[in-house]
VOSE-81183 format. One line per field, with one value per atom (N, C-alpha, C): atom name; residue number from 1; x, y, z. Coordinates in steps of 0.05 Angstrom, whole numbers, padded with zeros to 5 digits. Layout:
<pases>
atom <- (CA,...)
nr <- (NUM,...)
east <- (X,...)
north <- (Y,...)
up <- (Z,...)
</pases>
This chain:
<pases>
atom <- (N,CA,C,N,CA,C,N,CA,C,N,CA,C,N,CA,C,N,CA,C,N,CA,C,N,CA,C,N,CA,C,N,CA,C,N,CA,C,N,CA,C,N,CA,C,N,CA,C,N,CA,C,N,CA,C,N,CA,C,N,CA,C,N,CA,C,N,CA,C,N,CA,C,N,CA,C,N,CA,C,N,CA,C,N,CA,C,N,CA,C,N,CA,C,N,CA,C,N,CA,C,N,CA,C,N,CA,C,N,CA,C,N,CA,C,N,CA,C,N,CA,C,N,CA,C,N,CA,C,N,CA,C,N,CA,C,N,CA,C,N,CA,C,N,CA,C,N,CA,C,N,CA,C,N,CA,C,N,CA,C,N,CA,C,N,CA,C,N,CA,C,N,CA,C,N,CA,C,N,CA,C,N,CA,C,N,CA,C,N,CA,C,N,CA,C,N,CA,C,N,CA,C,N,CA,C,N,CA,C,N,CA,C,N,CA,C,N,CA,C,N,CA,C,N,CA,C)
nr <- (1,1,1,2,2,2,3,3,3,4,4,4,5,5,5,6,6,6,7,7,7,8,8,8,9,9,9,10,10,10,11,11,11,12,12,12,13,13,13,14,14,14,15,15,15,16,16,16,17,17,17,18,18,18,19,19,19,20,20,20,21,21,21,22,22,22,23,23,23,24,24,24,25,25,25,26,26,26,27,27,27,28,28,28,29,29,29,30,30,30,31,31,31,32,32,32,33,33,33,34,34,34,35,35,35,36,36,36,37,37,37,38,38,38,39,39,39,40,40,40,41,41,41,42,42,42,43,43,43,44,44,44,45,45,45,46,46,46,47,47,47,48,48,48,49,49,49,50,50,50,51,51,51,52,52,52,53,53,53,54,54,54,55,55,55,56,56,56,57,57,57,58,58,58,59,59,59,60,60,60,61,61,61,62,62,62,63,63,63,64,64,64,65,65,65)
east <- (00686,00691,00713,00731,00752,00741,00746,00738,00763,00762,00785,00789,00768,00770,00747,00754,00733,00714,00723,00705,00680,00681,00659,00644,00653,00642,00613,00599,00571,00568,00546,00541,00511,00503,00475,00472,00449,00441,00413,00410,00384,00368,00342,00325,00335,00348,00358,00385,00396,00421,00445,00442,00464,00474,00501,00513,00529,00529,00543,00558,00583,00598,00603,00602,00605,00626,00639,00660,00648,00623,00610,00580,00565,00536,00524,00538,00528,00528,00548,00549,00527,00521,00499,00473,00468,00443,00441,00463,00463,00457,00468,00463,00434,00421,00393,00375,00383,00368,00368,00390,00393,00381,00374,00363,00338,00317,00293,00279,00284,00272,00285,00309,00324,00309,00308,00294,00315,00319,00339,00328,00343,00336,00348,00373,00386,00409,00414,00436,00453,00479,00498,00517,00527,00548,00568,00591,00611,00608,00610,00612,00639,00639,00664,00687,00682,00705,00715,00696,00704,00706,00694,00693,00677,00660,00643,00618,00608,00584,00559,00542,00517,00495,00471,00448,00444,00441,00438,00415,00393,00370,00373,00394,00399,00423,00437,00460,00453,00469,00466,00485,00474,00490,00495,00520,00527,00538,00527,00536,00556,00579,00599,00611,00621,00633,00658)
north <- (01089,01078,01057,01057,01038,01011,00990,00963,00951,00947,00938,00908,00892,00864,00854,00845,00838,00816,00800,00778,00789,00814,00826,00847,00852,00874,00870,00892,00892,00913,00911,00931,00932,00954,00956,00971,00966,00981,00992,01018,01030,01029,01035,01034,01053,01075,01093,01085,01062,01052,01060,01076,01084,01059,01055,01033,01044,01028,01036,01011,01016,00994,01001,00981,00985,00966,00974,00958,00932,00933,00909,00913,00891,00892,00912,00916,00936,00964,00971,00997,01000,00979,00980,00984,00969,00972,01000,01010,01037,01058,01056,01075,01077,01054,01054,01061,01056,01066,01096,01108,01137,01150,01134,01144,01128,01132,01115,01119,01141,01145,01131,01120,01106,01081,01076,01053,01032,01011,00991,00971,00967,00947,00920,00920,00895,00901,00882,00884,00858,00862,00840,00838,00815,00810,00790,00789,00770,00744,00722,00696,00695,00687,00688,00671,00645,00630,00638,00642,00647,00677,00694,00723,00730,00712,00718,00733,00750,00765,00747,00751,00737,00757,00751,00768,00765,00787,00787,00770,00769,00755,00724,00714,00685,00677,00697,00692,00683,00667,00658,00675,00689,00706,00693,00696,00685,00709,00712,00734,00722,00736,00727,00751,00747,00770,00778)
up <- (00758,00785,00782,00801,00803,00813,00799,00808,00821,00847,00862,00859,00856,00853,00835,00811,00791,00801,00820,00830,00843,00853,00867,00851,00827,00811,00804,00799,00791,00769,00754,00733,00728,00715,00708,00682,00669,00645,00650,00646,00650,00624,00626,00602,00580,00587,00567,00555,00564,00553,00570,00590,00608,00622,00621,00635,00659,00680,00705,00715,00724,00737,00766,00783,00812,00823,00844,00857,00869,00878,00888,00887,00893,00892,00912,00934,00954,00943,00927,00915,00894,00879,00860,00875,00896,00911,00924,00935,00946,00925,00901,00880,00874,00869,00862,00885,00909,00932,00933,00925,00925,00900,00880,00855,00848,00863,00860,00833,00819,00793,00770,00775,00753,00745,00720,00709,00700,00716,00710,00690,00669,00649,00656,00666,00674,00693,00711,00730,00727,00730,00727,00750,00756,00776,00764,00775,00766,00781,00766,00778,00793,00818,00834,00822,00816,00806,00778,00760,00732,00725,00741,00736,00711,00701,00679,00689,00672,00679,00679,00700,00702,00707,00697,00704,00734,00748,00777,00787,00771,00781,00780,00767,00767,00785,00796,00812,00840,00852,00880,00897,00917,00934,00961,00970,00996,01013,01036,01054,01073,01075,01094,01108,01132,01147,01133)
</pases>
């Protein structure tokens, strides 16, 4: 998948080691909603200012129009 802006990128690792990268957190959520049998081991998002990867469960999300 093409990542258009790294600040919004997301990624996941499944229990079987499969890694997936997404253009944004919405694409990650949509993928797993469409694949309910997938077993997610970890999800990651980019920190907006530094673009470093963070575990999604510790990230603070802000919704804006």
